[in-house]
C-alpha positions, 0 to 999 in steps of 0.5 A: 500500500505504501509502495503504491502511494509513493508510486502515485506521488512520483507521477506528479507533473512538473507544474504540480510540483512547482505548485506545491513549492509555491503553496509551501512558501505561502504556508511558511510565510503567511500561515506560519509567521504572518498570521501569528505575529500579525495579531500580536503586532496589533496587540503591541500597537494598543489594539484589543481583541475587538479590533483584531476580530474586526480587521479579520472580519473585514478582510474575510468580507472582502474574500466573500465579495471577491470570490466569485469574481476571482472564479470568473477571472480564472475562467476567462484568463486561466488559473495559472495567470490568476495564481501569479497575479493573486500572489503578487497582489498579496505580497504587496499588501503584506509588505505594506501592512507593517508600515502603519507605524509610520502613518499619521495616527488618525490614518493608522487604523484605516491603513491597517484595514485597507492594506490587509484587505488588499493582501486578502483580495490577492490571497483569495484570487490565489485560493479560488484558482488553486483548485482548478489548477490542481485538477487540470495538472493532475490525472484522476488517479492521482488527484486524491493523493495530490490534494492530500499531499498539499494538505500534508505539506501545509502543516509541515510548512506552518510548523517551520514557520510557527517556530521561526515566527515565535523566535523572530521577535526575541531575536530581532528585539536584541538588534533593534534595542526593544523588547518583545512587548514593543511593536518594532520586533514584530514589524520587522518580522512581518517584513521578513514574512512578506519577503518569503511570501514574494518567492511564491509568484516567482516560483509559479512563473516557471510553470508551463504556459498554455497555447491558444487552445488552452492546452500545454504544448510541453505535456504528454497527452495523457495528462490534462493540463488545461490551465487556461480558460475552458469553453463556456457552454452549459448553465451552472449547477446552482443548487449543488453549489449553494448546498456545498457552500452552506456545508462549508459555511458551518464546517469551517467555523471552528477552524476560523476561530482558532486561525484568528484567536488561538494565538491571542488566547495564548497571549492574553488569557494564558500569558504565554511568551511568543516563543511558547506561543509559536512552539505550541502552534508548530507542534500542533501543525506537525501532527497534521502531516502524517494524518493528512497523508492518511486521508486517501487510505481512510477514504478507501475504507470508510468513503468520502462522506463518513470520513468528512463527518467523523473528522468534523465531529472530531474537530467539534470535540477538540473545540469543546475541550478547549472551551471547557478546560482553560489550560495551555496543555489542553489548548495545545491538545485541542489545537492539535486535534483540530488541525489534524482532523481538518487536514483530513477533511479539507482535501476530501471536501475540496476534491468532492466539490470539484468532481461534482461539476464539469471542468468549466464550472470548477473555478466557479465552484471554487469561488462559491466555496471560498465565498462561503469560507470568507463569510464564515471566517468574517462572522466568526472573527467579528462575533468572536471579538464580541464574545471574548470582550463581553463573555470569555474565550471559553464561550467562543470555543463552545459556540464554534464547537456547536457550529462545526458539529452542525456542519457535520449534520448538514453534510450527513444530509448529503451522505444520507439523502438520496445522492442520486436526487442531488446529482440528477437535479444538478445534471438538469440544471447543467443541461438547462 
């Protein structure tokens, strides 16, 4: 079985490998370093949990609003081109954010919001067009492994980035003459993260270009590599897209909470240093690596539906632990469980959502999923800031656990209800 797995990985095309390198760079720099230090940077600038929730909510509202547009741009101009443009815009936004300290005080808040939203508009362009790109540069037999490999490399990259991010403020403080309680060390660390992130679009420039017909000349005919616009013909399967969007809206709620507030929780509520903060996050991410690689094996045993349902309920239980027991050890354990199980469910859900529609609607489906994800993240960020300020972190984790479990129940409807009916309706809408 392992031999078969490794053989499948060896079949990845050059473009797929370059994509994995670029995605790993973004994971190290943004998810690993930037996400953790950005919130701590805001705390050092004098902002509280409510503003942290607000700025993340506005950014995710931008994601929700631009997701479908990003999908349409991908259909028109090709996923490869939009990946490069999106990452370039995101790099610019991330590099501009730490300049807020040099902006007049009455404009500082607006600068932070606008530049962070700009970074996320580039980011969602990359996210929406990533799934169609991967589908186009892989063959059906290797796609499950491709998605699993992507999800396995992300936590491994975030592990390295989180460790580096936790250590950078202490290292830089010695050079700039400040302490980790001051914003300067975090500012320079964010600049470093933006610089690493900027290597990703340069990597994708090395991927193959497509000719006028939308097929790469340099690839064998046995590999579908049409990364450029597909022909427009049939109507969109709207009902199916809305259903899948509704599922991810709930399913992603718990992950959204920890992505936005977990480092704030460790810093403000549990009073851990940046180094410990980064270490706990890094170890939690590392656990997700072998778990993500198990996803194809679990699917072969239990099927897509029950693997997603079981993983999502496990995520809800992890959040329940964090909400009931306010201890750094339980927080780390819950965070590990949440990230590990998400690493299983995410690639399977992405693969299902792409395979349920024709190739011409993959970018649109990806846009719907990204829009729902943005709405969920925005709501949890904005509501999370309110719940923390007026109630507690425990309340936030418990609410997130309930919503995540509700996502599992809704997806159970997809598994339990006659799937034939759902697919038949989608086929009728497509043929209409």
